[in-house]
C-alpha positions in Angstrom: -0.3 0.4 0.2 2.9 2.5 0.6 4.1 2.4 -2.7 0.6 3.0 -4.6 0.4 6.2 -2.0 3.8 6.9 -3.3 2.7 6.4 -6.3 -0.4 8.0 -6.6 1.2 11.6 -4.8 4.1 11.5 -7.7 1.5 11.0 -10.3 -0.8 13.7 -8.9 2.1 16.3 -8.7 4.1 15.4 -11.9 0.3 16.1 -13.8 0.1 19.3 -11.9 3.8 20.4 -13.1 3.5 19.2 -16.6 0.1 20.8 -16.7 1.3 23.9 -15.4 4.0 24.8 -18.0 2.1 23.2 -21.0 -0.1 26.0 -21.4 1.1 27.5 -24.6 -0.6 25.2 -27.2 -3.6 26.9 -25.5 -2.5 30.7 -24.6 -0.3 31.2 -27.2 -2.9 33.4 -29.1 -4.0 35.7 -26.1 -0.3 36.2 -25.4 1.0 36.8 -28.8 -2.1 39.2 -29.4 -1.3 41.0 -25.8 2.5 41.4 -26.8 1.9 42.1 -30.4 3.8 39.8 -31.8 3.9 36.2 -34.2 3.5 32.9 -32.7 6.8 31.5 -33.1 8.0 34.5 -30.8 5.7 33.1 -28.1 6.6 29.6 -28.6 10.2 30.5 -28.1 9.5 30.7 -24.2 8.6 26.7 -24.6 12.3 26.5 -26.3 13.9 28.6 -23.4 12.7 26.4 -21.0 13.3 23.1 -22.3 16.7 24.5 -23.3 17.1 25.8 -19.6 16.1 22.1 -18.4 18.5 20.4 -20.5 21.8 22.9 -19.6 20.9 22.4 -15.9 20.7 18.6 -16.3 24.1 17.9 -15.6 24.1 19.8 -12.4 20.6 18.3 -11.2 22.1 14.8 -11.6 24.8 15.8 -9.0 22.3 17.1 -6.9 20.5 14.2 -6.9 23.6 12.4 -5.5 24.5 14.9 -2.7 20.7 15.7 -1.7 18.8 13.4 -2.9 15.8 13.5 -5.8 12.9 14.2 -3.0 14.8 17.4 -2.0 15.7 18.3 -5.4 12.1 18.0 -6.9 10.3 19.9 -3.4 13.2 22.9 -4.1 11.9 22.6 -8.0 8.4 23.0 -7.3 8.8 26.2 -5.4 11.0 27.8 -7.9 8.6 26.9 -10.4 6.1 28.8 -8.5 8.3 31.4 -8.5 9.0 31.3 -12.4 5.4 31.0 -13.5 4.6 33.9 -11.2 7.0 35.9 -13.1 5.5 34.8 -16.4 2.5 36.1 -15.4 3.8 39.5 -14.3 5.7 39.7 -17.7 5.6 43.1 -19.3 7.4 42.2 -22.8 9.0 39.2 -24.6 12.0 39.6 -22.9 10.8 39.4 -19.4 8.4 36.5 -20.8 11.3 34.4 -22.0 13.5 35.2 -18.9 10.7 33.6 -16.6 10.7 30.5 -18.9 14.6 30.0 -18.3 13.7 30.1 -14.5 10.9 27.7 -15.0 13.1 25.4 -17.0 15.6 25.3 -14.3 12.8 24.6 -11.7 11.6 22.0 -14.4 14.9 20.1 -14.6 14.7 19.8 -10.6 11.0 18.4 -10.3 10.2 17.2 -13.6 10.2 13.9 -15.0 13.9 12.8 -14.9 13.8 13.7 -10.6 10.6 11.6 -10.1 12.4 8.4 -12.2 15.3 8.9 -10.1 13.4 9.0 -6.9 11.4 6.0 -7.8 14.6 4.4 -8.8 16.2 5.2 -5.2 12.7 3.9 -3.9 11.6 0.8 -5.1 15.0 -0.4 -6.8 14.1 -3.7 -8.2 10.3 -2.6 -8.9 11.5 0.5 -10.6 10.7 -0.4 -13.9 7.1 -1.3 -13.4 6.7 1.6 -11.3 7.9 4.1 -14.0 5.7 2.6 -16.5 2.6 3.1 -14.3 3.5 6.4 -13.4 3.9 7.3 -17.3 0.6 5.8 -17.8 -1.2 8.4 -15.8 0.9 11.4 -16.3 0.3 11.3 -20.0 -3.2 12.5 -19.2 -1.5 16.0 -18.0 -2.3 17.8 -21.2 -5.6 16.1 -21.9 -6.8 17.1 -17.9 -5.0 20.5 -18.4 -6.0 22.0 -22.0 -9.5 22.0 -21.7 -9.0 23.9 -17.8 -6.4 26.0 -19.1 -9.2 26.6 -21.7 -12.0 27.4 -19.3 -9.9 29.8 -16.9 -8.8 31.5 -19.8 -12.2 32.9 -20.4 -12.8 33.5 -17.0 -9.2 35.1 -15.9 -7.2 35.6 -19.2 -3.9 34.3 -19.4 -2.3 35.9 -17.0 -4.8 35.0 -14.3 -4.3 31.2 -15.2 -0.3 31.5 -14.9 -1.2 33.1 -11.3 -3.2 30.2 -10.4 -0.7 27.5 -11.6 2.1 29.2 -9.7 0.3 29.1 -6.8 -0.9 25.9 -7.0 3.1 24.8 -7.4 4.3 27.1 -4.5 1.3 26.0 -2.0 0.0 22.9 -2.8 2.9 20.8 -4.8 6.0 21.7 -3.0 4.9 20.8 0.4 2.9 17.5 -0.7 6.3 16.6 -2.4 8.8 17.8 0.8 6.7 16.1 3.8 4.4 13.6 1.4 7.4 11.7 0.3 9.2 9.1 2.1 12.6 9.9 2.6 15.1 7.0 0.5 18.3 5.4 0.4 20.5 7.0 -2.4 22.1 4.2 -4.2 25.8 5.1 -4.4 26.9 5.0 -8.4 28.7 2.2 -10.0 32.4 2.3 -10.5 33.8 3.1 -14.0 35.4 0.8 -15.9 36.1 -1.5 -18.8 32.6 -2.4 -19.3 31.0 1.1 -18.9 33.2 2.4 -21.6 32.2 -0.3 -23.7 28.7 1.4 -23.3 29.4 4.5 -24.8 28.7 3.6 -28.1 25.2 2.4 -26.5 24.7 5.4 -25.1 25.0 7.8 -28.3 22.4 5.3 -30.0 20.3 6.0 -26.8 20.4 9.6 -26.9 20.0 9.6 -30.8 16.9 7.5 -31.0 15.5 9.4 -27.6 16.0 13.1 -28.8 14.8 12.3 -32.4 11.5 10.8 -31.2 11.4 13.7 -28.3 11.7 16.4 -30.9 8.5 14.7 -32.9 6.8 14.3 -29.6 7.2 17.4 -27.6 7.0 19.6 -30.8 3.3 18.1 -31.8 2.6 18.5 -27.8 3.8 22.4 -28.3 2.1 23.4 -31.2 -0.2 20.2 -32.2 -3.3 22.4 -31.7 -2.0 25.3 -33.8 -1.1 22.9 -36.6 -4.8 21.2 -36.6 -6.0 24.8 -36.7 -4.0 25.4 -39.9 -5.4 22.7 -41.5 -8.9 23.9 -41.2 -10.0 23.0 -37.7 -11.6 25.1 -35.3 -10.0 25.7 -32.1 -12.6 23.8 -30.0 -12.2 20.9 -32.4 -8.6 21.3 -32.1 -8.4 21.4 -28.5 -10.7 18.3 -29.0 -8.3 16.2 -30.7 -5.3 17.0 -28.8 -6.5 16.0 -25.6 -8.2 13.0 -27.1 -4.6 12.6 -28.3 -4.0 12.3 -24.8 -5.8 10.0 -24.2 -4.5 7.4 -26.5 -1.3 8.2 -25.6 -2.3 6.8 -22.0 -3.4 3.6 -24.4 -0.1 3.0 -25.8 1.4 3.0 -21.9 -1.6 0.4 -20.8 -0.4 -1.8 -23.5 3.5 -1.3 -22.2 2.2 -1.8 -18.9 0.4 -5.0 -19.7 3.0 -6.5 -21.6 6.2 -5.3 -19.4 6.8 -8.6 -17.8 7.6 -10.2 -20.9 9.5 -7.7 -22.9 11.7 -4.9 -21.5 11.8 -1.3 -22.7 13.7 -1.6 -26.2 11.5 -4.0 -27.0 8.6 -1.5 -26.3 10.6 1.3 -28.4 10.9 -1.0 -31.3 7.5 -1.8 -31.4 6.3 1.7 -30.9 8.8 3.1 -33.0 7.3 1.6 -36.1 3.8 3.1 -34.8 4.9 6.7 -34.9 6.0 7.7 -38.6 2.6 5.2 -39.9 0.7 7.9 -37.8 2.0 11.1 -39.2 2.2 9.8 -42.7 -1.6 9.2 -42.1 -2.6 13.1 -41.6 0.3 14.2 -43.6 -1.7 12.1 -46.6 -5.3 12.5 -45.4 -5.2 16.0 -43.5 -7.9 16.9 -41.4 -10.5 13.9 -42.5 -12.0 11.8 -40.1 -10.1 8.7 -41.1 -6.7 10.5 -41.1 -7.6 12.0 -37.8 -8.5 8.7 -36.7 -5.3 6.9 -37.7 -3.5 9.8 -36.3 -4.5 9.3 -33.0 -4.7 5.6 -32.9 -1.2 5.0 -34.6 0.7 8.0 -33.3 -0.9 8.6 -30.3 -0.8 5.0 -28.9 2.9 4.7 -30.2 4.0 7.8 -28.4 2.8 6.8 -25.5 4.5 3.5 -25.3 7.6 5.4 -26.3 7.3 7.7 -23.5 7.6 4.4 -21.3 10.3 3.0 -23.3 12.1 6.3 -23.1 12.4 6.0 -19.3 12.9 2.4 -19.2 15.5 1.8 -21.7 18.6 2.6 -19.8 17.7 0.2 -17.5 18.1 -2.6 -20.4 22.1 -1.2 -20.5 23.1 0.2 -17.0 22.8 -0.8 -13.3 20.1 0.9 -11.4 22.5 2.6 -9.3 23.5 4.5 -12.7 20.2 5.2 -13.7 19.8 8.9 -12.5 23.1 9.5 -13.7 22.4 8.4 -17.3 18.9 9.6 -17.5 20.4 13.2 -16.3 23.2 12.8 -19.2 20.2 11.8 -21.9 18.6 15.0 -20.6 20.9 17.3 -21.8 20.6 16.7 -25.5 16.9 15.6 -25.2 16.0 18.8 -24.0 18.2 21.1 -25.9 16.7 19.3 -29.3 13.3 19.5 -27.7 14.0 23.4 -27.3 14.7 23.9 -31.1 10.9 21.9 -31.9 8.3 24.5 -31.2 9.7 27.7 -32.9 11.4 25.5 -36.0 7.9 23.5 -36.3 6.2 27.0 -36.1 8.4 28.8 -38.8 8.0 25.5 -41.0 4.3 25.8 -40.6 4.4 29.0 -42.4 6.7 28.2 -44.5 5.8 24.6 -46.2 2.2 24.2 -44.8 0.9 22.3 -41.8 0.7 18.8 -43.8 3.7 18.8 -45.3 5.1 19.5 -41.5 3.8 16.1 -40.3 5.9 14.7 -43.7 8.9 16.1 -41.8 8.3 14.9 -38.4 7.6 11.6 -40.2 11.3 11.5 -41.8 12.6 12.1 -38.4 11.0 9.5 -36.5 11.8 7.1 -39.3 15.2 7.7 -38.6 14.7 6.5 -35.0 13.3 3.7 -36.0 16.2 3.0 -38.0 18.6 3.8 -34.6 16.4 1.6 -32.6 16.8 -1.4 -34.8 20.3 -0.8 -34.8 20.3 -1.1 -30.6 18.3 -4.1 -31.1 20.6 -5.4 -33.0 23.9 -4.8 -30.9 21.4 -6.3 -27.8 21.4 -9.4 -29.5 24.9 -9.6 -30.6 25.7 -9.1 -26.9 23.5 -11.8 -26.1 25.3 -14.0 -28.3 28.7 -13.1 -27.4 27.8 -13.6 -23.6 
C-alpha cells in the first residue's frame, strides 16, 4: 500500500507540474495578441524552458546524488511557482522569455527525470514497473489541463491562469513532495571501468533515438493545436483532438504496462517506434479528414505513449540501477536542447511549407529514430550471443 501511495502522490504532482508549464498550446494566441508579436516568438518561451532544462541537467544529476531526489523535487516545485509568477508579471517578450528560463531550471529539478530518479531510489527492483505505471497516468496531463486552461482563460485571462498554476505549485505541490514522500536511501554510483566504457556507443544510440522522437512528440505537444487549426479545424475541435491524443497515449502506456513482464523497454521502443511514423504519414496524406485523424490518434497516439515509457526504461536495459539517475540526467541534456528547437522550428515550417508538410518532416525524423532503435536491438542481440 505504501508504494501505491507514493506512486499516486508523484503522479498527481507530476501531472500538475506538466499541466502548469504546458499552457502555451492554449494561451499562445492571447499572449501573442497582447505583446503584438508572432506565434513563433511566443513559442520561443517553450524553447527557452527546454534549453534551460537541458543545460541544468548535469548539475541536477549531481544534486540528486548529494541531496536526494525528494529534496531536489521539492525545491524545483517551489522554484517553478516563482518562475510562473514572474511569467504572469511579464511586461514584454524579454521578461517573458527570462521567466521561462527560470521555469526550465525548476523543471529540470522537478519534472520527469527527478521523479524517475526518486522511484529508482525508492523502489529499486520494481523501478521499471512503477515508472511505467507513473507514465500511464502522467500522460493525461495535457488532456486534463488543456481544457481546464481554456476554461480558466475565458474567466481570468492568460495572466490569471498562470497565477493560479503558480500558487498551486508553491502552496500545494511543494509541501506535498517535501513532507508527503518518504525519505530514500541513495544508491552509490557504480564504479567506472572497461565495461562502462564499452557502453559509450550504446549510449550514443540511445541519445540519438530518444532525441529524434522527443523532437517529434514534444513538438506536436507544443504546436499540435495550431497545426490542426492551420489545416482547417476550429479551436474547440483542435483542442478536443489534442486532448484525445493524450488519451490514446495513455492507451500506449497501458500496452507497455500489460506486456512489461514479457518484454523490456527496448522491445517496447522498437514496436512503438514503428507506429509513430505511420501515424504521421496518415495525417500527412489525409489532412484533417475523419479517417486520417483517426489513424493519427490510433497509431501516433498509442505509439508515442508507449515510446514515452520506453524512453524512461530503455536505460535500465543497458545500465545498472545505481547508474540510472546519472544516465537519465545525461540523456536529458541533448534531449531537452533538441526539444527546445522543436516549437519555433515547427512553427516556422508551418508558415513556410504548410501544416501537412510539417507532419511529413516529422515522419522522416521518426523513421530515422526507428532505424537507430533497430540498430540498438541488433547490438543487444550480438551482445547476448557473445555472452
